[in-house]
LUMSE-384414 format. One record per residue (C-alpha): residue number from 1; residue in three letters; chain; x, y, z. Coordinates in steps of 0.05 Angstrom, whole numbers, plus 32768, in hexadecimal, padded with zeros to 4 digits. Layout:
 vexdo kolmar drengu    u    v    w
   NUM    ALA      A    X    Y    Z
...
***
This chain:
 vexdo kolmar drengu    u    v    w
     1    UNK      A 7B98 84A5 8169
     2    UNK      A 7B83 8467 8142
     3    UNK      A 7B74 8428 816A
     4    UNK      A 7B5E 83E2 8155
     5    UNK      A 7B37 83B1 8181
     6    UNK      A 7B33 8367 8171
     7    UNK      A 7AF5 8341 8187
     8    UNK      A 7AEF 82F5 8180
     9    UNK      A 7AB9 82E5 81B2
    10    UNK      A 7A79 8306 81CE
    11    UNK      A 7A9A 830C 8213
    12    UNK      A 7AD2 8336 81F3
    13    UNK      A 7A9D 8361 81D1
    14    UNK      A 7A81 8374 8215
    15    UNK      A 7AC7 837D 8232
    16    UNK      A 7AD8 83B5 8202
    17    UNK      A 7A94 83D4 81F6
    18    UNK      A 7A96 840B 822A
    19    UNK      A 7AE0 8419 821D
    20    UNK      A 7AD7 8422 81D2
    21    UNK      A 7A9D 8452 81DB
    22    UNK      A 7AC5 847C 820C
    23    UNK      A 7B01 847F 81DE
    24    UNK      A 7AD7 8492 81A3
    25    UNK      A 7AB7 84CA 81CC
    26    UNK      A 7AFE 84E4 81D7
    27    UNK      A 7B0A 84E5 818C
    28    UNK      A 7B32 84A5 8185
    29    UNK      A 7B2C 8484 8141
    30    UNK      A 7B11 843F 8156
    31    UNK      A 7B0F 8402 8129
    32    UNK      A 7AED 83C2 8140
    33    UNK      A 7B05 8381 8120
    34    UNK      A 7ADF 8341 812C
    35    UNK      A 7AE2 82F7 811C
    36    UNK      A 7AAA 82DD 80F0
    37    UNK      A 7A92 82A7 811F
    38    UNK      A 7A4A 8292 812F
    39    UNK      A 7A1D 82CB 8145
    40    UNK      A 7A57 82FA 8154
    41    UNK      A 7A53 8324 8114
    42    UNK      A 7A0A 8334 811F
    43    UNK      A 7A15 8345 8169
    44    UNK      A 7A50 8371 8157
    45    UNK      A 7A28 8398 8124
    46    UNK      A 79F1 83A3 8157
    47    UNK      A 7A1C 83B4 8193
    48    UNK      A 7A50 83DF 816F
    49    UNK      A 7A26 840F 8144
    50    UNK      A 7A4B 8446 811F
    51    UNK      A 7A8F 8426 812A
    52    UNK      A 7ABD 8412 80F1
    53    UNK      A 7AB3 83C6 80F1
    54    UNK      A 7AE3 8398 80CC
    55    UNK      A 7AD9 834C 80C8
    56    UNK      A 7B1D 8329 80CD
    57    UNK      A 7B20 82DE 80C7
    58    UNK      A 7AEB 82AA 80D6
    59    UNK      A 7AE0 826A 80FD
    60    UNK      A 7AB0 8232 80EC
    61    UNK      A 7ABD 8206 8128
    62    UNK      A 7AED 81D4 8109
    63    UNK      A 7B36 81D0 811F
    64    UNK      A 7B4D 81DF 80D8
    65    UNK      A 7B20 821D 80D4
    66    UNK      A 7B3A 8236 8117
    67    UNK      A 7B82 822D 8100
    68    UNK      A 7B7E 8245 80B8
    69    UNK      A 7B46 8278 80B6
    70    UNK      A 7B48 828E 80FF
    71    UNK      A 7B93 8294 8106
    72    UNK      A 7BC0 8291 80C8
    73    UNK      A 7B93 82B7 8098
    74    UNK      A 7B7F 82E5 80D1
    75    UNK      A 7BC7 82F9 80DF
    76    UNK      A 7BD3 830B 8096
    77    UNK      A 7B92 8333 8094
    78    UNK      A 7BA6 835A 80D3
    79    UNK      A 7BEA 836A 80B5
    80    UNK      A 7BC9 8387 8076
    81    UNK      A 7B98 83AF 80A0
    82    UNK      A 7BCD 83CB 80CF
    83    UNK      A 7BFA 83E1 8096
    84    UNK      A 7BC0 8401 8072
    85    UNK      A 7BA1 8426 80AE
    86    UNK      A 7BE0 8437 80D6
    87    UNK      A 7BC2 8429 811B
    88    UNK      A 7BE6 8445 8158
    89    UNK      A 7BD3 840B 8186
    90    UNK      A 7BAB 83CB 8185
    91    UNK      A 7B83 83AB 81BE
    92    UNK      A 7B6A 8364 81C6
    93    UNK      A 7B59 832C 81F6
    94    UNK      A 7B88 82F3 81E2
    95    UNK      A 7B92 82FC 8197
    96    UNK      A 7BD2 82DC 817E
    97    UNK      A 7BC3 82EF 8135
    98    UNK      A 7BBD 8339 8146
    99    UNK      A 7BF9 8336 8176
   100    UNK      A 7C25 8317 8140
   101    UNK      A 7C0E 834A 810D
   102    UNK      A 7C1E 8382 813D
   103    UNK      A 7C62 8365 814D
   104    UNK      A 7C74 8362 8103
   105    UNK      A 7C58 83A8 80F7
   106    UNK      A 7C7B 83C5 8134
   107    UNK      A 7C3E 83E3 8157
   108    UNK      A 7C29 83D9 81A0
   109    UNK      A 7BF3 83A8 81B4
   110    UNK      A 7BD7 839D 81FA
   111    UNK      A 7BAA 8363 820D
   112    UNK      A 7B7A 8356 8247
   113    UNK      A 7B6D 830D 8256
   114    UNK      A 7B57 82E0 828F
   115    UNK      A 7B6B 8299 827C
   116    UNK      A 7BB2 8288 8296
   117    UNK      A 7BA4 823E 828C
   118    UNK      A 7BB1 8246 8241
   119    UNK      A 7BFB 8248 824F
   120    UNK      A 7C16 8240 8209
   121    UNK      A 7BE7 8274 81EC
   122    UNK      A 7BF8 82A5 8224
   123    UNK      A 7C43 829A 821B
   124    UNK      A 7C3D 82AB 81D1
   125    UNK      A 7C11 82E7 81DF
   126    UNK      A 7C41 8300 8215
   127    UNK      A 7C7C 82FC 81E4
   128    UNK      A 7C56 8320 81AC
   129    UNK      A 7C30 8354 81D5
   130    UNK      A 7C48 8395 81F3
   131    UNK      A 7C24 8383 8234
   132    UNK      A 7BF4 834C 824A
   133    UNK      A 7BC3 8359 8283
   134    UNK      A 7BA1 8325 82B0
   135    UNK      A 7B76 8325 82EF
   136    UNK      A 7B9E 8319 8330
   137    UNK      A 7BA6 82CF 8321
   138    UNK      A 7BEB 82D1 8301
   139    UNK      A 7C32 82E4 8313
   140    UNK      A 7C48 8327 82F7
   141    UNK      A 7C86 8331 82CD
   142    UNK      A 7C9F 8365 829B
   143    UNK      A 7C6B 834F 8267
   144    UNK      A 7C31 833A 8295
   145    UNK      A 7C0B 836A 82C2
   146    UNK      A 7BCA 8364 82EA
   147    UNK      A 7B87 8388 82F3
   148    UNK      A 7B61 837F 8334
   149    UNK      A 7B1F 8361 831A
   150    UNK      A 7B05 8331 82E6
   151    UNK      A 7AFD 834B 829F
   152    UNK      A 7AB1 8343 82A0
   153    UNK      A 7AAF 837A 82D4
   154    UNK      A 7ABC 83AC 829C
   155    UNK      A 7A72 83A7 8289
   156    UNK      A 7A52 8389 82C7
   157    UNK      A 7A69 83BA 82FD
   158    UNK      A 7A30 83E4 831A
   159    UNK      A 7A55 841F 82FC
   160    UNK      A 7A4B 8402 82B7
   161    UNK      A 7A0C 83D8 82BB
   162    UNK      A 79C6 83E6 82D6
   163    UNK      A 7995 83AC 82CE
   164    UNK      A 7953 83B9 82AA
   165    UNK      A 7919 8397 82CC
   166    UNK      A 78EF 839D 828E
   167    UNK      A 791B 836B 8268
   168    UNK      A 7902 832B 828B
   169    UNK      A 78BA 8342 827E
   170    UNK      A 78C9 8344 8233
   171    UNK      A 78D6 82F9 8238
   172    UNK      A 7898 82EC 8262
   173    UNK      A 78C3 82E3 82A1
   174    UNK      A 78BD 82FA 82E9
   175    UNK      A 78FE 8313 830A
   176    UNK      A 7921 82DE 8334
   177    UNK      A 78F0 82A8 831D
   178    UNK      A 7918 8286 82E6
   179    UNK      A 795C 8265 82D9
   180    UNK      A 798B 8280 82A4
   181    UNK      A 79B1 8247 8281
   182    UNK      A 79EB 824F 8250
   183    UNK      A 7A01 8213 8228
   184    UNK      A 7A40 821F 81FF
   185    UNK      A 7A56 81FA 81C1
   186    UNK      A 7A92 81CC 81C5
   187    UNK      A 7AA6 81E3 817F
   188    UNK      A 7AD1 821D 8199
   189    UNK      A 7B1A 8215 81AD
   190    UNK      A 7B0D 821D 81F7
   191    UNK      A 7ADA 81E4 81FB
   192    UNK      A 7AF3 81B1 81C9
   193    UNK      A 7B00 817F 8201
   194    UNK      A 7ABD 818A 8222
   195    UNK      A 7A7F 815F 8218
   196    UNK      A 7A4C 8181 81EC
   197    UNK      A 7A0A 8193 820C
   198    UNK      A 7A21 8189 8255
   199    UNK      A 79E4 81A9 8273
   200    UNK      A 79B7 8184 8242
   201    UNK      A 79D0 8143 825F
   202    UNK      A 79AF 8150 82A2
   203    UNK      A 797C 8187 8291
   204    UNK      A 7941 8158 829D
   205    UNK      A 7956 814E 82E6
   206    UNK      A 7954 8199 82F7
   207    UNK      A 7917 81AC 8321
   208    UNK      A 78E1 81AB 82EB
   209    UNK      A 78B2 81E0 8306
   210    UNK      A 78E6 8218 82FC
   211    UNK      A 78E5 8243 82BE
   212    UNK      A 7925 823F 8295
   213    UNK      A 7940 826A 825D
   214    UNK      A 7978 824B 8234
   215    UNK      A 79AF 826E 820E
   216    UNK      A 79C3 8235 81E0
   217    UNK      A 7A00 8241 81B4
   218    UNK      A 79F5 8204 8189
   219    UNK      A 79AB 8204 8177
   220    UNK      A 79B0 81BF 8158
   221    UNK      A 79B0 81A3 819F
   222    UNK      A 796C 81C1 81AF
   223    UNK      A 794A 817D 81B4
   224    UNK      A 7974 816A 81F0
   225    UNK      A 7951 819B 821F
   226    UNK      A 790D 8198 8241
   227    UNK      A 78D5 81B3 8216
   228    UNK      A 78C0 81E6 824B
   229    UNK      A 7905 8208 8247
   230    UNK      A 7905 8247 821C
   231    UNK      A 793E 824C 81EB
   232    UNK      A 7955 8293 81DF
   233    UNK      A 7961 82AD 8199
   234    UNK      A 79A1 82D5 8198
   235    UNK      A 79B3 830D 8197
   236    UNK      A 798B 831B 81D6
   237    UNK      A 797C 8362 81EB
   238    UNK      A 799E 8372 822E
   239    UNK      A 79B0 832A 823F
   240    UNK      A 79D2 8340 8280
   241    UNK      A 7990 835A 829B
   242    UNK      A 7973 8315 828E
   243    UNK      A 79AD 82F7 82B4
   244    UNK      A 79A8 832A 82ED
   245    UNK      A 795E 831B 82FB
   246    UNK      A 7966 82CF 82F7
   247    UNK      A 7965 82A6 8337
   248    UNK      A 79A0 827C 831F
   249    UNK      A 79D2 8278 82E6
   250    UNK      A 79E9 8235 82CC
   251    UNK      A 7A1E 8234 8296
   252    UNK      A 7A4A 8202 8273
   253    UNK      A 7A77 823C 825D
   254    UNK      A 7AA3 8262 828D
   255    UNK      A 7A95 82AB 8278
   256    UNK      A 7A4A 82AC 8285
   257    UNK      A 7A52 8286 82C6
   258    UNK      A 7A81 82BD 82DE
   259    UNK      A 7A51 82F2 82C5
   260    UNK      A 7A19 82D5 82EF
   261    UNK      A 7A46 82D5 832D
   262    UNK      A 7A5A 831E 8323
   263    UNK      A 7A10 8330 831B
   264    UNK      A 7A03 8312 835F
   265    UNK      A 79DC 82D6 8347
   266    UNK      A 79E9 828F 8361
   267    UNK      A 7A12 8274 8327
   268    UNK      A 7A2C 822F 8313
   269    UNK      A 7A63 8220 82E1
   270    UNK      A 7A59 81D7 82CC
   271    UNK      A 7A90 81D4 8297
   272    UNK      A 7ACE 81AA 82A0
   273    UNK      A 7B04 81DF 829A
   274    UNK      A 7B25 81F5 82DB
   275    UNK      A 7B34 823F 82D8
   276    UNK      A 7B56 826E 8309
   277    UNK      A 7B26 82A6 82F5
   278    UNK      A 7AEC 827C 830D
   279    UNK      A 7B12 826B 834D
   280    UNK      A 7B14 82B5 835E
   281    UNK      A 7AC8 82B6 8360
   282    UNK      A 7AC3 8272 8381
   283    UNK      A 7AEE 828B 83BA
   284    UNK      A 7AC0 82C7 83C2
   285    UNK      A 7A83 8298 83C6
   286    UNK      A 7A67 82B4 8385
   287    UNK      A 7A6F 8277 8357
   288    UNK      A 7A6A 822C 835B
   289    UNK      A 7A94 81FF 832D
   290    UNK      A 7A6E 81BD 832A
   291    UNK      A 7A7F 8197 82EB
   292    UNK      A 7A48 8174 82C3
   293    UNK      A 7A0F 8156 82EC
   294    UNK      A 7A33 815E 832F
   295    UNK      A 7A11 81A2 832D
   296    UNK      A 79CB 8184 8335
   297    UNK      A 79C6 8181 8382
   298    UNK      A 79DD 81CA 8388
   299    UNK      A 79AE 81E0 8351
   300    UNK      A 7970 81BF 836E
   301    UNK      A 7980 81D4 83B5
   302    UNK      A 798B 821D 83A1
   303    UNK      A 7949 821E 837B
   304    UNK      A 7925 820F 83BC
   305    UNK      A 7940 824F 83DD
   306    UNK      A 7923 8294 83D1
   307    UNK      A 7950 82C3 83AB
   308    UNK      A 7974 82F5 83D8
   309    UNK      A 7970 8339 83B5
   310    UNK      A 7994 835D 83EE
   311    UNK      A 79CF 832D 83E9
   312    UNK      A 79D2 8339 839E
   313    UNK      A 79DB 8384 83A9
   314    UNK      A 7A0C 8378 83E2
   315    UNK      A 7A38 834A 83B8
   316    UNK      A 7A3C 837C 837E
   317    UNK      A 7A4B 83B7 83AB
   318    UNK      A 7A83 838F 83CD
   319    UNK      A 7AA4 8383 8389
   320    UNK      A 7A9A 83CC 8376
   321    UNK      A 7AC1 83E1 83B4
   322    UNK      A 7AF9 83AE 83AC
   323    UNK      A 7B04 83A7 8361
   324    UNK      A 7B21 83D4 832B
   325    UNK      A 7AF5 83F8 82F9
   326    UNK      A 7B0B 83CC 82BF
   327    UNK      A 7AF8 83FD 8288
   328    UNK      A 7B1E 8435 82AA
   329    UNK      A 7B5A 8407 82B3
   330    UNK      A 7B5C 83F4 826A
   331    UNK      A 7B55 843C 8254
   332    UNK      A 7B8F 8450 8281
   333    UNK      A 7BBC 841B 8262
   334    UNK      A 7BA9 842F 821B
   335    UNK      A 7BB4 8479 8225
   336    UNK      A 7BFC 846C 8239
   337    UNK      A 7C08 8463 81EE
   338    UNK      A 7BE5 84A3 81D9
   339    UNK      A 7C13 84D0 81B0
***
């Protein structure tokens, strides 16, 4: 069986990593396609060794580049690749170009996504895809089904991830004695309407005697942050262990904020987008959505409280009991198309 995976974002890379390895071990012929965008190509090459890797399309942050290189040219490239390689099925996380190419070529495509707020994109994907899967935050129909977890659980579940306490030490850090900050760029489609450098706008008012490591997507903004903050140079080895052993996660992007919550760390999403996937964690008390500098009181108050390691373990075990094994779920859906 030949299968194609499309990856446009680092979060999608992690979503499919365990699944692709399992399929390859079962003698599936796996091809990984990826968008040439930012650091993604280098991360793909490091995280997917010995896979067939195919760059398809690119994005340079401008609206024109996203439309032309990231969508129109990408669709045509997928069509050529599908006709050449004769894939049995394709898998993605919201890829209209791949879905359209599959529709034209007449092969199945299933997609796993978590952003129902992008209604127009989802409507197109639902029409073009064989099946579209979401967390339990949408209404089901003949084209839309649900999985009982969030997609980040595919690589953060205790079944799939064991933190390495040696990782913080490599960065000169003591477990639970530093903040992990993620600042996304507003050059991507999801964050075009968001202020750039949100956390940088109030970074100087965060309790100054706390160590901070910063994952900064747009390094040109480095001067906006306190000099004592350490800026990570991506790709970072085992970044989720760095997150796990932090005492707090602060992110202007939604994905890493959710990751922090699922790793049992007090986490704050300070971006402006309201998302049902985030609400699921907010309702469980595992995430705070506090846009821009409204997050400051919570941040500084939390930094005065000792980190509760027992609660971290309890939170993760509770999710383990209640949620699906996302990797196993995706594999089950895919094997329905095995011939």
